[in-house]
C-alpha positions as CSV (number, residue, x, y, z in Angstrom):
1,M,5.0,-160.6,86.1
2,L,2.1,-158.0,85.8
3,Y,0.5,-157.7,82.4
4,I,-2.1,-154.7,81.7
5,I,-4.5,-156.3,79.0
6,S,-6.0,-154.2,76.5
7,F,-9.9,-154.6,75.8
8,M,-9.3,-156.2,72.4
9,T,-6.2,-158.5,73.5
10,I,-7.1,-162.0,72.6
11,T,-7.7,-164.3,75.7
12,E,-9.6,-167.4,76.2
13,E,-12.4,-165.4,78.2
14,N,-13.2,-162.8,75.2
15,T,-12.9,-165.0,72.0
16,I,-15.8,-166.9,70.4
17,G,-16.0,-169.0,67.2
18,L,-18.8,-168.5,64.9
19,D,-20.3,-170.5,62.3
20,L,-22.6,-168.3,60.3
21,G,-24.9,-170.7,58.4
22,T,-27.1,-170.4,55.6
23,T,-30.0,-171.6,57.4
24,F,-28.7,-171.9,61.0
25,S,-25.8,-170.4,62.9
26,T,-23.9,-171.5,65.6
27,G,-21.4,-170.1,68.3
28,A,-18.9,-171.7,70.5
29,Y,-16.9,-170.5,73.5
30,A,-14.5,-172.2,76.2
31,D,-15.6,-172.7,79.7
32,S,-13.4,-172.4,82.7
33,N,-11.6,-175.8,81.6
34,G,-11.2,-174.7,78.2
35,E,-14.0,-176.9,76.8
36,P,-16.0,-175.8,74.2
37,V,-19.7,-174.9,75.0
38,I,-22.3,-174.2,72.2
39,A,-24.2,-170.8,72.8
40,C,-27.9,-171.1,73.5
41,D,-30.6,-168.4,73.1
42,E,-33.1,-167.7,75.8
43,N,-35.2,-170.7,75.1
44,G,-32.1,-173.0,75.2
45,N,-31.9,-173.4,71.4
46,S,-28.2,-174.0,70.3
47,Y,-28.8,-173.8,66.6
48,I,-29.9,-170.1,66.0
49,P,-32.3,-169.8,62.5
50,S,-30.2,-167.3,60.3
51,V,-33.2,-165.3,60.0
52,V,-33.7,-161.5,60.6
53,C,-37.3,-159.7,60.8
54,G,-37.6,-155.9,61.0
55,Y,-41.4,-155.4,60.5
56,S,-41.5,-153.3,63.6
57,L,-39.1,-154.5,66.3
58,L,-36.0,-156.2,65.2
59,L,-36.0,-160.0,65.8
60,V,-33.3,-162.5,65.3
61,G,-33.2,-166.2,65.1
62,S,-36.1,-168.2,66.5
63,E,-38.5,-165.1,67.0
64,A,-37.7,-164.1,63.4
65,E,-38.4,-167.4,62.1
66,R,-41.8,-167.6,63.5
67,Q,-42.5,-164.3,61.6
68,K,-41.6,-165.6,58.1
69,S,-45.0,-166.7,57.0
70,R,-46.6,-163.4,58.4
71,Y,-44.4,-160.5,57.2
72,L,-43.1,-161.8,54.0
73,K,-41.9,-158.4,53.0
74,S,-39.9,-157.7,56.2
75,T,-38.2,-161.2,57.2
76,V,-35.1,-162.1,55.3
77,Y,-33.2,-165.3,55.3
78,E,-30.5,-167.2,53.3
79,F,-28.7,-163.9,53.0
80,K,-25.5,-165.8,53.0
81,R,-26.1,-166.9,49.4
82,L,-26.0,-163.1,48.1
83,V,-22.8,-161.9,49.8
84,A,-20.6,-159.9,47.2
85,K,-22.9,-161.3,44.2
86,N,-23.5,-159.2,41.5
87,Y,-27.3,-158.6,40.7
88,D,-26.7,-160.1,37.0
89,D,-25.2,-163.3,38.1
90,P,-27.4,-166.3,36.9
91,E,-27.2,-167.9,40.5
92,V,-28.9,-164.9,42.0
93,Q,-31.5,-164.6,39.3
94,K,-32.4,-168.5,40.2
95,L,-32.3,-167.7,43.9
96,Y,-34.9,-165.0,44.1
97,S,-37.4,-166.7,42.2
98,H,-38.8,-168.8,45.0
99,W,-38.1,-165.9,47.7
100,P,-41.2,-163.9,48.7
101,F,-39.1,-160.7,49.2
102,E,-37.5,-158.7,46.3
103,V,-33.7,-158.8,45.2
104,V,-32.5,-155.6,43.4
105,P,-29.4,-154.1,42.3
106,D,-27.7,-151.5,44.5
107,K,-25.7,-148.5,43.1
108,K,-22.9,-150.7,42.3
109,N,-25.1,-153.3,40.7
110,H,-24.5,-155.7,43.9
111,A,-27.4,-158.1,44.7
112,A,-29.4,-156.5,47.8
113,F,-32.8,-156.9,49.4
114,K,-35.9,-154.7,48.9
115,L,-37.7,-154.7,52.2
116,L,-40.3,-153.1,54.1
117,W,-38.1,-152.3,57.3
118,Q,-39.3,-150.8,60.6
119,G,-41.9,-148.7,58.5
120,E,-39.5,-147.7,55.8
121,A,-38.8,-149.1,52.3
122,R,-35.2,-149.8,52.1
123,I,-32.6,-151.6,50.2
124,I,-30.2,-153.5,52.4
125,P,-27.1,-155.4,51.3
126,P,-26.9,-159.0,52.5
127,E,-23.9,-158.3,54.7
128,E,-25.9,-156.0,57.1
129,F,-27.8,-159.0,58.4
130,Y,-24.5,-160.4,59.6
131,N,-24.3,-157.7,62.0
132,Y,-27.7,-158.4,63.5
133,L,-26.7,-162.1,63.7
134,V,-23.3,-161.8,65.1
135,E,-24.6,-159.2,68.1
136,Y,-27.5,-161.8,68.8
137,I,-25.4,-164.7,69.2
138,C,-22.7,-163.0,71.1
139,K,-25.1,-161.3,73.4
140,C,-26.8,-164.6,74.0
141,A,-23.2,-166.1,75.0
142,E,-22.4,-162.8,77.4
143,K,-25.7,-163.1,79.2
144,K,-25.0,-166.8,79.9
145,T,-21.5,-166.2,81.0
146,G,-21.4,-162.8,82.0
147,R,-18.2,-162.2,80.0
148,Q,-17.7,-159.9,77.0
149,F,-16.8,-161.6,73.5
150,R,-15.0,-159.1,71.6
151,N,-12.6,-161.2,69.6
152,I,-14.3,-163.5,66.8
153,V,-13.0,-166.5,64.7
154,L,-15.2,-166.7,61.5
155,T,-15.8,-169.4,59.4
156,V,-16.7,-169.3,55.9
157,P,-17.3,-171.9,52.9
158,A,-14.1,-173.0,51.4
159,T,-15.5,-171.8,48.1
160,F,-15.8,-168.2,49.1
161,N,-13.6,-165.7,47.5
162,S,-11.4,-162.9,48.9
163,N,-14.3,-160.2,48.2
164,Q,-16.8,-162.2,50.1
165,R,-14.4,-162.9,53.0
166,T,-13.5,-159.2,53.3
167,N,-17.3,-158.0,52.9
168,I,-18.4,-160.2,55.8
169,K,-15.3,-159.3,58.0
170,N,-16.0,-155.5,57.4
171,A,-19.8,-156.0,58.2
172,V,-19.1,-157.8,61.5
173,E,-16.6,-155.2,62.6
174,T,-19.0,-152.4,62.5
175,T,-20.5,-153.9,65.5
176,G,-17.2,-153.0,67.5
177,R,-16.2,-156.4,67.8
178,R,-13.0,-157.7,66.1
179,V,-12.6,-160.5,63.5
180,I,-9.1,-162.0,64.7
181,D,-9.2,-164.8,61.8
182,I,-11.3,-166.2,59.2
183,I,-11.0,-170.0,58.4
184,A,-12.5,-172.3,56.0
185,E,-15.3,-174.4,57.4
186,P,-13.9,-177.7,56.4
187,T,-10.4,-176.7,58.3
188,A,-12.4,-175.8,61.5
189,A,-14.1,-179.2,61.4
190,V,-11.0,-181.0,61.0
191,I,-9.7,-178.9,64.1
192,S,-12.8,-179.9,65.9
193,Y,-12.3,-183.8,65.2
194,C,-8.5,-183.7,65.8
195,Q,-9.6,-182.9,69.5
196,D,-11.3,-186.3,69.7
197,E,-9.3,-188.4,67.4
198,R,-5.7,-188.9,66.1
199,L,-5.7,-187.8,62.6
200,D,-2.0,-187.4,62.1
201,G,-0.7,-188.6,58.9
202,K,-4.2,-189.1,57.2
203,H,-6.2,-187.9,54.6
204,V,-9.4,-186.5,55.5
205,L,-12.3,-185.8,53.3
206,V,-14.9,-183.2,54.6
207,Y,-18.2,-183.5,53.0
208,D,-20.0,-180.3,54.1
209,F,-23.5,-180.3,53.3
210,G,-25.2,-177.2,54.8
211,G,-28.3,-175.4,54.3
212,G,-27.3,-173.4,51.4
213,T,-23.8,-174.5,50.2
214,F,-22.2,-177.7,49.7
215,D,-18.4,-178.0,49.8
216,V,-15.9,-180.9,49.7
217,S,-12.3,-180.6,50.9
218,I,-9.4,-182.8,51.1
219,L,-6.9,-182.2,53.8
220,H,-3.6,-183.9,54.8
221,V,-3.2,-183.6,58.8
222,K,0.5,-183.5,59.7
223,D,2.1,-182.2,63.1
224,N,-1.1,-180.1,63.9
225,H,-0.7,-178.7,60.4
226,Y,-3.8,-178.8,58.0
227,D,-2.9,-178.9,54.4
228,I,-5.7,-178.2,52.0
229,L,-4.9,-180.4,49.0
230,K,-8.1,-179.6,47.0
231,E,-11.5,-177.9,47.3
232,D,-14.5,-178.0,45.4
233,G,-18.2,-177.4,45.8
234,D,-21.4,-175.7,44.7
235,P,-22.3,-172.5,46.5
236,Q,-26.0,-172.9,45.5
237,L,-26.5,-176.5,46.6
238,G,-27.7,-177.3,49.9
239,G,-30.5,-178.3,52.5
240,S,-32.8,-175.6,51.2
241,D,-32.8,-177.5,47.6
242,I,-33.7,-180.5,49.6
243,N,-36.7,-178.6,51.2
244,E,-37.8,-177.3,47.9
245,H,-38.0,-180.9,46.5
246,L,-39.6,-181.9,49.6
247,F,-42.2,-178.8,49.2
248,R,-43.0,-180.0,45.8
249,L,-43.9,-183.5,47.1
250,F,-46.1,-181.8,49.8
251,A,-47.7,-179.6,47.3
252,G,-48.5,-182.3,44.8
253,K,-50.2,-184.4,47.9
254,I,-52.1,-181.5,49.1
255,Q,-53.5,-180.6,45.7
256,E,-54.3,-184.2,44.8
257,R,-56.2,-184.7,48.2
258,T,-58.0,-181.2,48.6
259,G,-57.6,-179.4,45.3
260,V,-55.8,-176.5,47.0
261,D,-52.5,-175.1,45.3
262,V,-50.6,-173.8,48.0
263,E,-47.7,-172.6,45.6
264,S,-50.1,-169.9,44.4
265,D,-50.6,-168.7,47.9
266,A,-47.5,-167.3,49.3
267,K,-48.3,-167.5,53.1
268,A,-49.6,-170.9,52.6
269,A,-46.5,-171.8,50.8
270,Q,-44.3,-170.4,53.5
271,R,-46.0,-172.4,56.3
272,V,-45.8,-175.5,54.4
273,R,-42.1,-175.1,53.8
274,A,-41.5,-174.9,57.5
275,Y,-43.2,-178.5,57.8
276,C,-40.6,-179.6,55.1
277,D,-37.9,-178.7,57.1
278,S,-39.2,-180.6,60.4
279,C,-40.1,-183.4,58.1
280,K,-36.4,-183.7,56.6
281,I,-35.0,-183.6,60.3
282,A,-37.5,-186.1,61.5
283,L,-36.7,-188.6,58.6
284,S,-33.0,-188.6,59.7
285,Q,-33.9,-190.4,62.8
286,T,-37.1,-192.3,62.0
287,E,-38.6,-193.9,58.9
288,T,-42.0,-192.3,58.7
289,W,-43.1,-188.6,59.3
290,E,-46.5,-187.6,60.3
291,D,-48.2,-184.3,61.4
292,M,-51.0,-182.0,60.7
293,V,-50.2,-179.4,57.9
294,D,-51.8,-175.9,58.0
295,I,-52.8,-175.1,54.6
296,S,-55.0,-172.1,55.6
297,P,-55.5,-169.4,52.7
298,L,-53.8,-166.2,52.2
299,E,-56.2,-164.2,54.5
300,Y,-55.9,-166.5,57.5
301,E,-54.0,-164.7,60.2
302,G,-55.1,-166.5,63.2
303,G,-57.3,-163.9,64.4
304,D,-60.1,-162.9,61.9
305,G,-62.4,-165.6,62.7
306,E,-61.5,-168.0,59.8
307,M,-61.0,-171.5,61.0
308,T,-57.6,-173.1,60.5
309,K,-57.4,-175.4,57.5
310,E,-55.4,-178.5,58.5
311,L,-54.5,-181.9,56.7
312,E,-53.1,-184.9,58.0
313,M,-50.0,-185.9,56.1
314,T,-47.6,-188.8,56.2
315,I,-44.0,-188.8,54.4
316,S,-41.9,-192.1,54.4
317,R,-38.1,-191.8,54.4
318,A,-38.4,-194.1,51.0
319,E,-40.5,-191.1,49.5
320,M,-38.0,-188.4,50.7
321,N,-35.2,-190.4,49.3
322,E,-36.6,-190.8,45.8
323,V,-37.3,-186.9,45.5
324,I,-33.8,-185.8,46.5
325,R,-31.7,-188.3,44.9
326,D,-30.7,-186.1,42.2
327,V,-29.6,-183.5,44.9
328,L,-27.4,-186.2,46.7
329,E,-26.0,-187.5,43.4
330,K,-24.7,-184.1,42.6
331,T,-22.6,-184.0,45.7
332,I,-21.2,-187.3,45.0
333,A,-20.1,-186.2,41.7
334,I,-18.6,-183.1,43.1
335,T,-16.7,-185.4,45.7
336,K,-15.5,-187.8,43.0
337,R,-14.1,-184.6,40.8
338,C,-12.5,-183.1,44.0
339,I,-10.6,-186.6,44.8
340,E,-9.6,-186.8,41.2
341,N,-8.2,-183.2,41.1
342,A,-6.3,-183.9,44.2
343,G,-4.4,-186.7,42.4
344,L,-5.9,-189.2,44.9
345,K,-7.6,-192.6,44.5
346,E,-10.8,-193.2,46.9
347,S,-9.1,-195.9,48.7
348,E,-6.6,-193.1,49.8
349,I,-9.1,-191.4,51.8
350,D,-8.7,-192.5,55.5
351,V,-11.4,-190.5,57.2
352,I,-14.7,-188.8,56.1
353,A,-16.0,-186.1,58.2
354,M,-19.6,-185.1,57.5
355,I,-20.6,-181.7,58.7
356,G,-23.4,-179.4,58.1
357,G,-27.1,-180.1,59.1
358,S,-27.9,-181.7,55.6
359,S,-25.1,-184.4,56.2
360,S,-27.2,-186.2,58.9
361,I,-29.4,-187.3,56.0
362,V,-29.5,-191.2,56.1
363,Y,-29.5,-191.5,52.4
364,A,-26.2,-189.4,52.1
365,K,-24.4,-191.4,54.6
366,E,-25.4,-194.6,52.7
367,M,-24.1,-193.1,49.4
368,L,-20.8,-192.1,51.0
369,R,-20.4,-195.6,52.7
370,G,-20.9,-197.0,49.3
371,M,-18.3,-194.9,47.6
372,F,-15.6,-195.4,50.4
373,P,-16.1,-198.9,51.8
374,S,-12.6,-198.9,53.4
375,S,-13.0,-195.3,54.9
376,T,-14.0,-194.4,58.4
377,I,-16.9,-192.3,58.7
378,A,-16.1,-189.8,61.4
379,D,-18.7,-189.6,64.1
380,Y,-17.6,-187.0,66.8
381,G,-20.6,-185.8,68.0
382,D,-23.1,-183.3,66.3
383,P,-22.0,-182.6,62.8
384,R,-24.0,-179.2,63.1
385,S,-21.7,-177.8,65.5
386,A,-18.4,-179.2,64.5
387,V,-17.5,-176.0,62.7
388,A,-18.2,-173.8,65.6
389,R,-16.1,-175.8,67.9
390,G,-13.3,-175.9,65.6
391,A,-13.4,-172.0,65.3
392,M,-13.4,-171.8,69.0
393,L,-10.6,-174.1,69.4
394,W,-8.4,-172.0,66.6
395,G,-9.4,-169.0,68.8
396,L,-7.9,-170.4,72.1
397,K,-4.8,-171.3,69.9
398,K,-4.6,-167.7,69.0
399,A,-4.9,-166.5,72.6
400,K,-2.2,-168.9,73.7
401,E,0.2,-167.5,71.2
402,E,-0.5,-164.0,72.1
403,K,0.1,-164.8,75.7
404,A,3.2,-166.5,75.2
405,K,4.4,-163.9,72.9
406,A,3.6,-161.2,75.8
407,E,5.6,-163.4,78.4
408,E,8.7,-163.3,75.9
409,E,8.6,-159.6,75.9
410,P,11.3,-158.0,78.1
411,E,10.4,-156.1,81.2
412,F,11.6,-152.4,81.8
413,S,12.6,-150.8,84.8
414,E,11.1,-147.2,85.3
415,E,14.5,-145.8,84.7
416,E,14.7,-147.9,81.3
417,K,11.4,-146.5,80.4
418,K,12.6,-142.9,80.9
419,E,15.5,-143.7,78.8
420,E,13.7,-144.8,75.7
421,P,12.2,-141.4,74.8
422,E,15.7,-140.0,74.8
423,K,17.1,-142.8,72.8
424,A,14.3,-142.3,70.2
425,E,15.3,-138.5,69.9
426,E,19.1,-139.4,69.6
427,S,18.1,-141.8,66.8
428,K,16.3,-139.2,65.0
429,E,19.2,-137.0,65.2
430,E,21.8,-139.4,63.8
431,P,20.3,-139.3,60.1
432,K,20.4,-135.6,60.2
433,K,24.2,-135.6,61.0
434,E,24.9,-137.9,58.4
435,E,23.0,-135.8,55.8
436,K,24.9,-132.8,56.7
437,K,28.1,-134.9,56.4
438,G,26.9,-136.1,52.9
439,R,26.3,-132.7,51.8
440,R,29.7,-131.4,53.0
441,G,31.3,-134.3,51.0
442,R,29.6,-133.4,47.8
443,R,30.4,-129.9,48.0
444,D,34.2,-130.6,48.7
445,R,34.3,-133.0,45.6
446,K,32.6,-130.7,43.6
447,A,35.2,-127.9,44.4
448,K,38.0,-130.3,43.6
449,E,36.5,-131.0,40.2
450,E,36.2,-127.3,39.4
451,K,39.8,-126.6,40.2
452,K,40.9,-129.5,37.9
453,E,39.1,-127.9,35.0
454,E,40.5,-124.7,35.6
455,A,43.8,-126.3,35.7
456,K,43.2,-127.8,32.4
457,E,42.3,-124.6,30.9
């Protein structure tokens, strides 16, 4: 049977799953065997920083990340946190207090960024940066495979409302690509884990601790259906909060040893924050982190003759655990509340699926093990790519469904195809004939009634 595939038809070859995170984003597509492959940039990085710089050239990902401390008013990040938010929202007011770029109200009082963008002062909505991010990840995958990824399965936090989902969908589709579905990040994670482990008949708790949001969801899996029993979370709690706690630890040590107040120096502070992120990641693997930290002043740009000022620093895992304990305790409190609202007991949770970059923090795992001693802590690969893999697998399911639907459609001969327009014209004529009959009938009835009235008189 011969098919003509339209450009936007969903196929395994043109579909990609995207996890657009607050701090990092990931894309996954299928190889020739239908197995998930994580999209990488030209340097081989599979976790693309959700950062966009528009000082002169438009830079996305790692290249933009490197400009954060240089072009403070032209580099934007964590834009996911402002999607469809009103400027007056207390969460927005809290957020931009520690950003070096401005947040202002647009004409509809929605939160937007005021930036120096490619030589012009512009007010840009957060959704616009999704365009750049989606295009960049898709082009990285296209360059690697020689394919075109026109169909996208997007994932969003479980707590995203319909306005937030619609805004992101509309923004992404201005790129000329099509969003074929939007699924919750916890659902995508469970779909990914179901590929490696039988979860049928089990209660799965998804602990999603990302860069800017924390979500917890409880799902019941039955016959490949994913029933979300309850969701909860905090859209302003994530790994960036841990980084901020670590930054204050760094800043205190630096001031104690050198007298330098890095918090009062925007560019120095931005450089130190970059070390906080690498420290957090390293302490998920080792007990101690050591590095030379650049605390150069504001004027230092690497080329004005002033020497870089560096300070050797050491942070232990125990020190980090102490300063981030309150953040992790908030996640545990939300988790307990979600279980209670689902009408379940902690002992009824069969599997804990930890996703998001911050879920790799050892202290978070220890807290969950203490809370769920009889549950299985899922370990099916890198938790940072689980959501993108699940989105890709959902896209493959949609592609198979579309193919099966096409195969079920009847095949018409050339003569039947010619007959179709004639039948259509005939069907249009039928209502007209019926309408004429109806009018004649109404006239006849009216005439009879008039004759009766005359007879009475």
